[in-house]
Backbone as CSV, one residue per row, in Angstrom:
resi,resn,N_x,N_y,N_z,CA_x,CA_y,CA_z,C_x,C_y,C_z
1,MET,52.865,-54.023,-27.187,53.864,-55.046,-26.567,53.359,-55.008,-24.949
2,GLU,53.108,-56.285,-24.321,53.150,-56.281,-23.316,53.763,-55.214,-21.690
3,PHE,55.235,-55.870,-22.363,55.964,-54.886,-21.102,55.917,-53.507,-21.271
4,GLU,55.672,-53.178,-22.670,55.499,-51.682,-22.833,54.203,-50.888,-22.096
5,GLN,53.235,-51.985,-22.090,52.060,-51.355,-21.278,52.346,-51.371,-19.639
6,LEU,53.142,-52.335,-19.534,53.309,-52.554,-17.783,54.412,-51.145,-17.665
7,LEU,55.089,-51.080,-18.323,55.909,-49.709,-18.029,54.952,-48.470,-17.753
8,GLY,54.088,-48.455,-18.781,53.150,-47.094,-18.857,52.620,-47.090,-17.872
9,ALA,51.821,-48.542,-17.601,50.741,-48.626,-16.225,51.574,-48.245,-14.717
10,HIS,52.592,-48.194,-15.129,53.324,-48.272,-13.454,54.572,-47.032,-13.742
11,GLN,54.419,-46.309,-14.595,55.666,-45.120,-14.339,55.766,-44.498,-13.212
12,GLY,54.611,-43.729,-12.943,54.191,-43.263,-11.521,54.921,-43.538,-10.483
13,ILE,54.982,-44.897,-10.366,55.997,-45.459,-8.918,57.415,-45.203,-9.752
14,ILE,57.968,-45.266,-10.907,59.105,-45.269,-11.158,59.270,-43.938,-10.980
15,HIS,58.524,-43.009,-11.599,59.320,-41.293,-11.381,59.221,-41.234,-9.777
16,LYS,58.148,-41.672,-9.004,58.874,-41.498,-7.657,60.078,-41.771,-6.857
17,VAL,60.615,-43.295,-7.219,61.503,-43.742,-6.928,62.582,-43.105,-7.356
18,CYS,62.362,-42.021,-8.806,63.610,-41.459,-9.119,63.964,-40.239,-8.690
19,ARG,62.543,-39.581,-8.042,62.590,-38.312,-7.761,62.994,-38.692,-6.534
20,LEU,62.797,-39.184,-5.495,63.279,-39.860,-3.881,64.840,-39.884,-4.060
21,TYR,65.469,-40.505,-4.771,66.571,-41.285,-4.857,67.883,-40.442,-5.416
22,ARG,67.377,-39.066,-6.490,68.021,-38.439,-7.629,67.695,-37.050,-7.265
23,ASP,68.884,-35.895,-6.821,68.549,-35.136,-7.076,68.480,-33.904,-8.434
24,SER,69.130,-34.527,-9.411,69.136,-33.741,-10.681,68.213,-34.600,-11.476
25,ARG,67.745,-33.386,-12.549,67.013,-34.108,-13.660,67.445,-35.219,-14.735
26,GLU,68.724,-34.896,-14.730,70.135,-35.927,-15.558,69.816,-37.313,-15.019
27,ASP,70.074,-37.078,-13.446,70.440,-38.293,-12.950,69.162,-39.026,-12.607
28,ARG,67.726,-38.389,-12.166,66.588,-38.584,-12.155,66.512,-40.026,-13.705
29,GLU,66.823,-39.166,-14.547,66.501,-39.507,-16.341,67.511,-41.209,-15.890
30,ASP,68.675,-41.151,-15.820,69.466,-42.072,-15.619,68.997,-43.089,-14.792
31,LEU,68.301,-42.441,-14.039,67.532,-43.849,-13.035,66.623,-44.409,-13.912
32,TYR,65.403,-43.639,-14.278,64.725,-44.223,-14.925,65.018,-45.136,-15.565
33,GLN,66.121,-44.901,-16.288,66.608,-45.978,-18.051,67.199,-47.269,-17.146
34,GLU,67.423,-46.789,-16.182,68.079,-48.181,-15.151,67.249,-48.851,-14.642
35,ILE,66.126,-48.351,-14.447,65.095,-49.148,-13.484,63.888,-49.599,-14.973
36,ALA,64.047,-48.742,-16.250,63.154,-49.428,-16.807,63.962,-50.774,-18.058
37,TYR,65.344,-50.685,-17.626,66.623,-51.671,-18.216,66.247,-53.151,-17.492
38,GLN,66.152,-53.053,-16.232,66.116,-54.438,-15.234,64.823,-54.487,-15.102
39,LEU,63.778,-53.379,-15.326,62.366,-54.259,-15.309,62.468,-55.207,-16.800
40,TRP,62.802,-54.380,-18.111,62.691,-55.226,-18.855,63.561,-56.456,-19.201
41,LYS,64.861,-56.421,-18.414,65.791,-57.744,-18.188,64.801,-58.637,-17.335
42,SER,64.523,-58.335,-16.290,63.633,-59.468,-15.586,62.398,-59.403,-16.183
43,TYR,61.585,-58.891,-16.985,60.620,-59.564,-16.973,59.887,-60.877,-17.267
44,PRO,61.091,-61.417,-18.854,60.776,-62.712,-19.104,61.138,-63.695,-17.854
45,ALA,61.624,-63.602,-16.864,61.306,-64.249,-15.415,60.048,-64.126,-14.662
46,TYR,59.278,-63.053,-14.607,58.162,-62.820,-13.857,56.916,-63.766,-14.031
47,ARG,56.744,-64.432,-12.879,55.708,-65.224,-13.132,54.349,-64.584,-12.643
48,GLY,54.370,-63.870,-11.673,53.014,-63.400,-11.294,52.553,-63.872,-10.298
49,GLU,53.701,-64.242,-9.066,53.148,-64.782,-7.971,52.813,-63.491,-7.283
50,ALA,53.506,-61.868,-7.209,53.302,-60.914,-6.606,52.559,-60.714,-7.876
51,GLY,51.862,-58.988,-7.312,51.340,-58.165,-8.065,52.288,-57.863,-9.303
52,HIS,51.421,-56.734,-9.908,52.580,-56.142,-11.097,53.003,-55.121,-10.386
53,SER,52.569,-54.303,-9.558,52.952,-53.219,-8.662,54.028,-53.532,-7.379
54,THR,53.967,-54.636,-6.717,54.793,-55.390,-5.741,56.678,-55.425,-6.370
55,TRP,55.928,-55.978,-8.133,57.033,-56.705,-8.762,58.215,-55.401,-9.458
56,VAL,57.422,-53.913,-9.974,57.882,-53.433,-10.049,58.390,-52.450,-8.870
57,TYR,58.004,-51.957,-7.774,58.690,-51.939,-6.603,59.979,-52.416,-5.977
58,ARG,59.693,-53.603,-6.477,60.743,-54.539,-5.627,62.204,-53.787,-6.621
59,ILE,61.709,-53.689,-7.546,63.109,-53.832,-8.583,63.843,-52.660,-8.807
60,ALA,62.632,-51.737,-9.243,62.924,-49.831,-8.646,63.656,-49.858,-7.539
61,LEU,63.054,-50.300,-6.384,63.498,-49.443,-5.208,65.176,-50.181,-5.185
62,ASN,65.301,-51.468,-5.531,66.562,-52.280,-5.283,67.636,-51.863,-6.183
63,THR,66.945,-50.989,-7.319,67.749,-50.845,-8.624,68.309,-49.139,-8.117
64,ALA,67.224,-48.556,-7.550,67.639,-47.378,-6.904,69.183,-47.443,-5.959
65,ILE,68.814,-48.276,-5.356,70.023,-48.446,-4.036,71.160,-49.247,-4.598
66,ALA,71.210,-50.148,-5.327,72.122,-50.514,-5.893,72.987,-50.095,-7.247
67,ALA,72.185,-48.959,-7.473,72.358,-47.796,-8.659,73.708,-47.641,-8.998
68,PHE,74.496,-47.745,-9.816,76.063,-47.106,-10.293,76.728,-47.628,-9.161
69,ARG,76.678,-48.850,-8.765,77.258,-49.400,-7.561,78.359,-50.548,-8.389
70,ARG,77.622,-50.731,-9.778,78.419,-51.583,-10.914,78.049,-50.878,-12.358
71,ARG,78.759,-51.068,-13.090,78.228,-50.498,-14.064,78.330,-51.422,-15.397
72,ARG,77.238,-51.183,-16.199,76.858,-51.848,-17.177,77.332,-51.333,-18.276
73,PRO,77.198,-51.719,-19.976,77.449,-51.381,-21.082,75.737,-50.122,-21.124
74,ASP,76.510,-49.315,-21.924,75.380,-48.491,-22.171,74.188,-48.652,-23.006
75,VAL,73.362,-49.766,-22.645,72.146,-49.669,-23.154,71.014,-49.177,-22.357
76,ARG,70.168,-48.729,-23.283,69.396,-48.179,-22.866,67.720,-48.302,-23.304
77,TYR,66.741,-48.342,-22.401,65.176,-48.699,-22.583,65.344,-47.637,-24.158
78,PRO,64.828,-47.973,-25.150,64.311,-47.161,-26.106,63.576,-46.196,-26.226
79,GLY,62.615,-45.860,-25.253,61.894,-45.055,-24.905,62.073,-43.661,-24.272
80,GLU,61.595,-42.242,-24.231,62.218,-41.392,-23.474,61.302,-41.724,-21.961
81,MET,62.086,-40.666,-21.233,61.223,-40.649,-19.559,60.281,-39.417,-19.858
82,PRO,58.922,-40.083,-19.994,57.685,-39.111,-19.939,57.820,-38.202,-18.762
83,GLU,57.415,-36.723,-18.825,57.530,-36.051,-18.237,56.022,-36.473,-17.175
84,LYS,56.331,-35.857,-15.655,55.133,-35.852,-15.072,55.442,-34.763,-13.955
85,GLN,54.816,-33.414,-14.221,54.291,-32.764,-14.089,52.908,-32.710,-13.081
86,ALA,53.258,-31.942,-11.809,52.431,-31.521,-10.870,51.133,-30.643,-12.062
87,GLU,49.623,-31.538,-11.895,48.408,-30.490,-12.589,48.127,-29.653,-11.396
88,GLY,48.050,-28.643,-12.015,47.207,-27.132,-11.922,48.021,-27.317,-10.272
89,ALA,49.092,-27.341,-10.125,50.297,-26.699,-8.618,50.489,-25.138,-8.958
90,ASP,49.728,-24.764,-7.879,50.851,-23.425,-7.609,51.963,-23.047,-7.053
91,GLU,52.660,-22.042,-7.048,53.838,-21.770,-6.853,53.950,-22.204,-5.482
92,GLU,53.223,-21.650,-4.394,53.294,-22.083,-2.663,53.312,-23.889,-2.705
93,GLN,52.461,-24.532,-3.326,51.957,-25.680,-3.626,53.753,-26.538,-3.997
94,GLU,54.205,-26.210,-4.721,55.177,-26.258,-5.818,56.385,-26.201,-4.743
95,TYR,56.383,-25.002,-3.864,57.911,-24.600,-2.986,57.625,-25.789,-1.221
96,ARG,56.606,-26.093,-1.310,55.914,-27.071,-0.107,56.392,-28.480,-0.813
97,LEU,56.090,-28.737,-1.801,56.431,-29.952,-2.227,58.130,-30.285,-2.290
98,GLN,58.895,-29.525,-2.595,59.970,-29.393,-3.355,60.847,-29.572,-2.110
99,LEU,60.070,-28.902,-0.658,60.698,-28.793,0.648,60.808,-30.525,1.359
100,PHE,59.646,-31.170,0.769,59.291,-32.763,1.288,60.407,-33.276,0.407
101,TRP,60.399,-32.961,-0.910,61.226,-34.004,-1.438,62.366,-33.799,-0.521
102,GLN,62.616,-32.736,-0.710,64.557,-32.421,0.312,64.375,-33.564,1.406
103,ALA,63.490,-33.099,2.030,63.513,-33.905,3.294,63.581,-35.149,3.136
104,LEU,62.843,-35.681,2.050,62.976,-37.454,2.063,63.775,-37.680,1.821
105,ARG,65.117,-37.045,0.636,66.174,-37.141,0.268,67.084,-37.618,1.453
106,GLN,67.353,-36.678,2.466,67.873,-36.970,3.975,67.715,-38.210,4.371
107,LEU,67.031,-38.766,3.977,66.636,-39.899,5.039,67.755,-41.315,4.296
108,PRO,68.358,-42.376,5.268,68.688,-43.204,4.981,67.755,-44.463,3.597
109,ASP,68.394,-44.902,2.783,68.006,-45.684,1.787,66.960,-46.238,2.042
110,GLY,66.863,-47.542,3.206,66.064,-48.099,3.418,64.404,-47.303,4.081
111,GLU,64.466,-46.523,4.650,63.140,-45.273,4.871,62.892,-44.765,3.729
112,LYS,63.629,-44.241,2.734,63.014,-43.838,1.923,62.369,-44.587,0.815
113,ALA,62.806,-46.321,0.659,62.131,-47.204,0.439,60.804,-46.966,0.939
114,LEU,60.806,-47.372,2.530,59.125,-47.401,3.152,58.331,-46.211,3.087
115,MET,58.642,-44.806,2.513,58.297,-43.948,2.460,57.699,-43.867,1.123
116,VAL,58.326,-44.046,-0.163,57.446,-44.260,-1.592,56.702,-45.058,-1.438
117,LEU,56.859,-45.915,-0.792,55.794,-47.569,-0.704,54.608,-46.884,0.073
118,TYR,55.070,-45.978,1.036,53.925,-45.491,1.997,52.836,-44.127,1.067
119,LEU,53.904,-43.759,0.668,53.103,-42.412,-0.135,52.375,-42.359,-1.377
120,GLU,52.173,-44.379,-2.012,51.348,-44.651,-2.891,50.739,-45.541,-2.095
121,ASP,50.381,-45.162,-0.728,49.245,-45.802,-0.356,48.820,-46.971,-0.323
122,LEU,50.150,-47.726,-0.338,49.976,-48.927,0.146,49.851,-49.584,1.827
123,ASN,49.458,-50.409,1.635,48.718,-50.681,3.432,50.316,-52.017,4.064
124,TYR,50.377,-51.520,5.350,50.982,-52.131,5.558,51.338,-53.651,5.072
125,ARG,50.566,-54.233,4.918,50.689,-55.990,4.592,50.917,-55.809,2.911
126,GLU,51.244,-54.874,2.356,51.765,-54.946,1.181,52.786,-54.163,1.075
127,ILE,53.065,-53.247,2.124,54.421,-52.185,2.472,55.938,-53.786,2.523
128,ALA,55.010,-54.954,3.796,56.111,-56.092,4.413,56.097,-56.608,2.920
129,GLU,55.097,-56.894,2.190,55.379,-57.805,1.134,56.495,-57.669,-0.026
130,VAL,56.747,-56.205,0.031,57.561,-55.669,-0.936,59.052,-55.681,-0.155
131,THR,59.118,-55.160,0.705,60.161,-55.197,1.721,60.911,-56.077,2.527
132,GLY,60.231,-57.340,2.532,60.262,-58.438,3.557,60.470,-58.157,4.824
133,ILE,59.906,-57.159,5.331,59.837,-56.833,6.809,58.285,-56.791,7.481
134,SER,57.748,-57.393,8.589,56.874,-57.760,9.003,56.029,-56.463,9.196
135,GLU,54.518,-56.724,9.339,53.835,-55.726,9.083,53.598,-54.361,10.675
136,ASN,54.466,-55.706,11.669,54.266,-54.532,12.539,55.631,-53.771,12.783
137,HIS,56.519,-54.271,12.198,57.819,-53.490,11.840,57.911,-52.213,10.832
138,VAL,57.119,-52.334,9.910,56.736,-51.700,9.215,55.738,-50.593,9.904
139,GLY,54.660,-50.774,10.564,54.588,-49.739,11.556,54.724,-48.940,12.166
140,VAL,56.359,-49.612,12.687,57.234,-48.756,13.656,58.183,-47.656,12.922
141,LYS,58.541,-48.442,12.134,59.525,-47.796,11.095,59.044,-46.685,10.773
142,LEU,57.199,-46.442,10.254,56.864,-45.359,9.849,56.600,-44.313,10.918
143,ASN,56.361,-45.092,12.131,56.451,-43.833,12.519,57.407,-42.800,12.731
144,ARG,58.452,-43.567,12.940,60.196,-43.337,13.442,60.082,-41.874,12.368
145,ILE,59.815,-42.354,11.010,60.529,-41.541,10.007,59.438,-40.655,9.695
146,ARG,58.297,-40.674,10.223,57.197,-39.557,9.754,57.941,-38.506,11.133
147,THR,58.158,-38.883,12.426,58.591,-38.132,12.855,60.145,-37.431,12.847
148,LYS,60.818,-38.286,12.114,62.171,-37.640,11.778,61.759,-36.423,10.360
149,LEU,60.970,-36.951,9.744,60.680,-35.876,8.719,60.099,-34.435,8.949
150,LYS,59.054,-34.960,10.181,58.814,-33.666,11.156,59.938,-32.775,11.453
151,GLN,60.690,-33.238,12.032,61.908,-32.320,12.478,62.690,-32.172,11.346
152,LEU,62.942,-32.768,10.098,63.444,-32.134,9.113,62.717,-31.166,8.316
153,LEU,61.306,-31.069,8.330,61.073,-29.928,7.861,60.479,-28.730,8.978
154,LYS,60.554,-29.015,10.155,60.585,-28.233,10.725,62.065,-26.475,10.781
155,GLN,63.448,-27.648,10.082,64.557,-26.730,10.391,64.958,-25.946,9.025
């Protein structure tokens, strides 16, 4: 099925958004399911004007930010949330990664959204396309966010 291939190809994006916006494993799984549901629901209307990853980012970020504001019936995507483990990460790397994610979670939602796009190596133009802000504004905001993260990591 086309949708399942799309979801599989972009699950890394969804995992990053889930990890950034939710602390516990259960909450991340719930958010993953909610994002998959929103993607599935929106898929028939997807016209391909934006790239697949841009479309997935928009829906994933909007869902993460708005999640649980309104409740929907418990309709779940029939697949399981695949595990995404860091391959070959030693304890020190894992500890640093945990600290980094904790610092990211302290950011306001809009800043989290910019950082998840930045961490996916999107360029400023692509980030601007996903978020709807200008490329210059993306650069300014990312510089401020990086400064804020450095401060959070020093604490």
